[in-house]
Biotite code that builds the C-alpha atoms (Angstrom):
import biotite.structure as struc

atoms = struc.array([
    struc.Atom([10.583, 0.090, -8.625], chain_id="A", res_id=1, res_name="MET", atom_name="CA", element="C"),
    struc.Atom([8.736, -1.245, -5.601], chain_id="A", res_id=2, res_name="PRO", atom_name="CA", element="C"),
    struc.Atom([6.190, 0.746, -3.631], chain_id="A", res_id=3, res_name="ILE", atom_name="CA", element="C"),
    struc.Atom([6.596, 0.398, 0.126], chain_id="A", res_id=4, res_name="TYR", atom_name="CA", element="C"),
    struc.Atom([4.197, 1.381, 2.907], chain_id="A", res_id=5, res_name="GLU", atom_name="CA", element="C"),
    struc.Atom([5.467, 3.319, 5.937], chain_id="A", res_id=6, res_name="PHE", atom_name="CA", element="C"),
    struc.Atom([4.120, 4.639, 9.244], chain_id="A", res_id=7, res_name="HIS", atom_name="CA", element="C"),
    struc.Atom([5.316, 7.974, 10.631], chain_id="A", res_id=8, res_name="CYS", atom_name="CA", element="C"),
    struc.Atom([6.327, 7.704, 14.290], chain_id="A", res_id=9, res_name="ASN", atom_name="CA", element="C"),
    struc.Atom([5.939, 11.469, 14.756], chain_id="A", res_id=10, res_name="LYS", atom_name="CA", element="C"),
    struc.Atom([2.416, 12.195, 13.434], chain_id="A", res_id=11, res_name="CYS", atom_name="CA", element="C"),
    struc.Atom([0.953, 8.695, 12.975], chain_id="A", res_id=12, res_name="GLY", atom_name="CA", element="C"),
    struc.Atom([0.327, 8.969, 9.212], chain_id="A", res_id=13, res_name="THR", atom_name="CA", element="C"),
    struc.Atom([0.571, 5.880, 6.984], chain_id="A", res_id=14, res_name="ASP", atom_name="CA", element="C"),
    struc.Atom([1.877, 6.555, 3.467], chain_id="A", res_id=15, res_name="PHE", atom_name="CA", element="C"),
    struc.Atom([3.343, 4.877, 0.394], chain_id="A", res_id=16, res_name="GLU", atom_name="CA", element="C"),
    struc.Atom([6.839, 5.479, -0.970], chain_id="A", res_id=17, res_name="PHE", atom_name="CA", element="C"),
    struc.Atom([8.083, 4.625, -4.466], chain_id="A", res_id=18, res_name="LEU", atom_name="CA", element="C"),
    struc.Atom([11.703, 3.487, -4.156], chain_id="A", res_id=19, res_name="ALA", atom_name="CA", element="C"),
    struc.Atom([13.865, 4.207, -7.197], chain_id="A", res_id=20, res_name="PHE", atom_name="CA", element="C"),
    struc.Atom([16.871, 2.606, -5.464], chain_id="A", res_id=21, res_name="SER", atom_name="CA", element="C"),
    struc.Atom([17.588, 0.825, -2.200], chain_id="A", res_id=22, res_name="SER", atom_name="CA", element="C"),
    struc.Atom([19.318, 3.962, -0.866], chain_id="A", res_id=23, res_name="SER", atom_name="CA", element="C"),
    struc.Atom([16.164, 6.135, -1.145], chain_id="A", res_id=24, res_name="ASP", atom_name="CA", element="C"),
    struc.Atom([14.991, 7.254, 2.308], chain_id="A", res_id=25, res_name="LYS", atom_name="CA", element="C"),
    struc.Atom([11.311, 8.164, 2.760], chain_id="A", res_id=26, res_name="PRO", atom_name="CA", element="C"),
    struc.Atom([9.943, 11.236, 4.502], chain_id="A", res_id=27, res_name="GLU", atom_name="CA", element="C"),
    struc.Atom([6.430, 11.520, 5.902], chain_id="A", res_id=28, res_name="CYS", atom_name="CA", element="C"),
    struc.Atom([4.026, 13.079, 3.387], chain_id="A", res_id=29, res_name="ASP", atom_name="CA", element="C"),
    struc.Atom([2.265, 15.013, 6.165], chain_id="A", res_id=30, res_name="SER", atom_name="CA", element="C"),
    struc.Atom([4.976, 16.331, 8.471], chain_id="A", res_id=31, res_name="CYS", atom_name="CA", element="C"),
    struc.Atom([8.290, 15.678, 6.659], chain_id="A", res_id=32, res_name="GLY", atom_name="CA", element="C"),
    struc.Atom([9.728, 13.553, 9.477], chain_id="A", res_id=33, res_name="SER", atom_name="CA", element="C"),
    struc.Atom([12.290, 10.878, 8.640], chain_id="A", res_id=34, res_name="LYS", atom_name="CA", element="C"),
    struc.Atom([11.321, 8.880, 11.747], chain_id="A", res_id=35, res_name="LYS", atom_name="CA", element="C"),
    struc.Atom([9.287, 6.294, 9.846], chain_id="A", res_id=36, res_name="VAL", atom_name="CA", element="C"),
    struc.Atom([8.769, 2.541, 10.124], chain_id="A", res_id=37, res_name="LYS", atom_name="CA", element="C"),
    struc.Atom([8.308, 0.193, 7.170], chain_id="A", res_id=38, res_name="LYS", atom_name="CA", element="C"),
    struc.Atom([4.982, -1.674, 7.297], chain_id="A", res_id=39, res_name="LEU", atom_name="CA", element="C"),
    struc.Atom([4.227, -5.219, 6.231], chain_id="A", res_id=40, res_name="MET", atom_name="CA", element="C"),
    struc.Atom([2.112, -4.989, 3.074], chain_id="A", res_id=41, res_name="SER", atom_name="CA", element="C"),
    struc.Atom([-0.439, -7.529, 1.915], chain_id="A", res_id=42, res_name="ALA", atom_name="CA", element="C"),
    struc.Atom([0.475, -8.933, -1.479], chain_id="A", res_id=43, res_name="CYS", atom_name="CA", element="C"),
    struc.Atom([-2.051, -8.945, -4.285], chain_id="A", res_id=44, res_name="SER", atom_name="CA", element="C"),
    struc.Atom([-2.202, -10.240, -7.813], chain_id="A", res_id=45, res_name="TYR", atom_name="CA", element="C"),
    struc.Atom([-4.373, -10.221, -10.933], chain_id="A", res_id=46, res_name="THR", atom_name="CA", element="C"),
    struc.Atom([-4.882, -13.253, -13.137], chain_id="A", res_id=47, res_name="SER", atom_name="CA", element="C"),
    struc.Atom([-7.302, -14.678, -15.676], chain_id="A", res_id=48, res_name="LYS", atom_name="CA", element="C"),
    struc.Atom([-10.117, -16.798, -14.228], chain_id="A", res_id=49, res_name="GLY", atom_name="CA", element="C"),
    struc.Atom([-11.211, -20.092, -15.765], chain_id="A", res_id=50, res_name="SER", atom_name="CA", element="C"),
    struc.Atom([-13.738, -18.259, -17.976], chain_id="A", res_id=51, res_name="GLY", atom_name="CA", element="C"),
    struc.Atom([-11.201, -15.672, -19.177], chain_id="A", res_id=52, res_name="GLY", atom_name="CA", element="C"),
    struc.Atom([-12.404, -12.959, -16.790], chain_id="A", res_id=53, res_name="GLU", atom_name="CA", element="C"),
    struc.Atom([-9.921, -10.904, -14.784], chain_id="A", res_id=54, res_name="THR", atom_name="CA", element="C"),
    struc.Atom([-9.719, -12.029, -11.158], chain_id="A", res_id=55, res_name="VAL", atom_name="CA", element="C"),
    struc.Atom([-7.995, -9.937, -8.494], chain_id="A", res_id=56, res_name="SER", atom_name="CA", element="C"),
    struc.Atom([-6.935, -11.187, -5.107], chain_id="A", res_id=57, res_name="SER", atom_name="CA", element="C"),
    struc.Atom([-5.615, -9.382, -2.061], chain_id="A", res_id=58, res_name="SER", atom_name="CA", element="C"),
    struc.Atom([-4.424, -10.923, 1.202], chain_id="A", res_id=59, res_name="ALA", atom_name="CA", element="C"),
    struc.Atom([-6.945, -9.405, 3.584], chain_id="A", res_id=60, res_name="GLY", atom_name="CA", element="C"),
    struc.Atom([-7.062, -5.791, 2.513], chain_id="A", res_id=61, res_name="SER", atom_name="CA", element="C"),
    struc.Atom([-8.613, -3.561, -0.092], chain_id="A", res_id=62, res_name="SER", atom_name="CA", element="C"),
    struc.Atom([-6.796, -2.068, -3.067], chain_id="A", res_id=63, res_name="GLY", atom_name="CA", element="C"),
    struc.Atom([-6.839, 1.317, -1.345], chain_id="A", res_id=64, res_name="CYS", atom_name="CA", element="C"),
    struc.Atom([-3.853, 2.155, 0.803], chain_id="A", res_id=65, res_name="SER", atom_name="CA", element="C"),
    struc.Atom([-5.857, 4.426, 3.094], chain_id="A", res_id=66, res_name="GLY", atom_name="CA", element="C"),
    struc.Atom([-8.602, 2.049, 4.198], chain_id="A", res_id=67, res_name="CYS", atom_name="CA", element="C"),
    struc.Atom([-8.901, -1.231, 6.058], chain_id="A", res_id=68, res_name="SER", atom_name="CA", element="C"),
    struc.Atom([-12.022, -2.606, 4.339], chain_id="A", res_id=69, res_name="ALA", atom_name="CA", element="C"),
    struc.Atom([-11.860, -6.109, 2.893], chain_id="A", res_id=70, res_name="SER", atom_name="CA", element="C"),
    struc.Atom([-13.144, -4.925, -0.511], chain_id="A", res_id=71, res_name="SER", atom_name="CA", element="C"),
    struc.Atom([-13.567, -1.735, -2.531], chain_id="A", res_id=72, res_name="CYS", atom_name="CA", element="C"),
    struc.Atom([-17.282, -2.216, -3.272], chain_id="A", res_id=73, res_name="GLU", atom_name="CA", element="C"),
    struc.Atom([-18.323, 0.661, -0.995], chain_id="A", res_id=74, res_name="GLY", atom_name="CA", element="C"),
    struc.Atom([-15.835, 3.221, -2.279], chain_id="A", res_id=75, res_name="CYS", atom_name="CA", element="C"),
    struc.Atom([-15.442, 2.182, -5.907], chain_id="A", res_id=76, res_name="GLY", atom_name="CA", element="C"),
    struc.Atom([-11.649, 1.874, -5.532], chain_id="A", res_id=77, res_name="GLY", atom_name="CA", element="C"),
])
């Protein structure tokens, strides 16, 4: 079940949508509009580093969907 990011054309809100099937149609979380546009999401992954530690990587964005910072150090996300 992929999670997609959308932008509402009516109120300007960005939100995530969990798709249970390809026929699921998202509605804006804020205003309920169905006039939404699918956004390009940055991919991320988690793997084991050379010393066995967990290493996370994100393509230019934080792990938080609501912020544009390059890391989550400031917010603890």
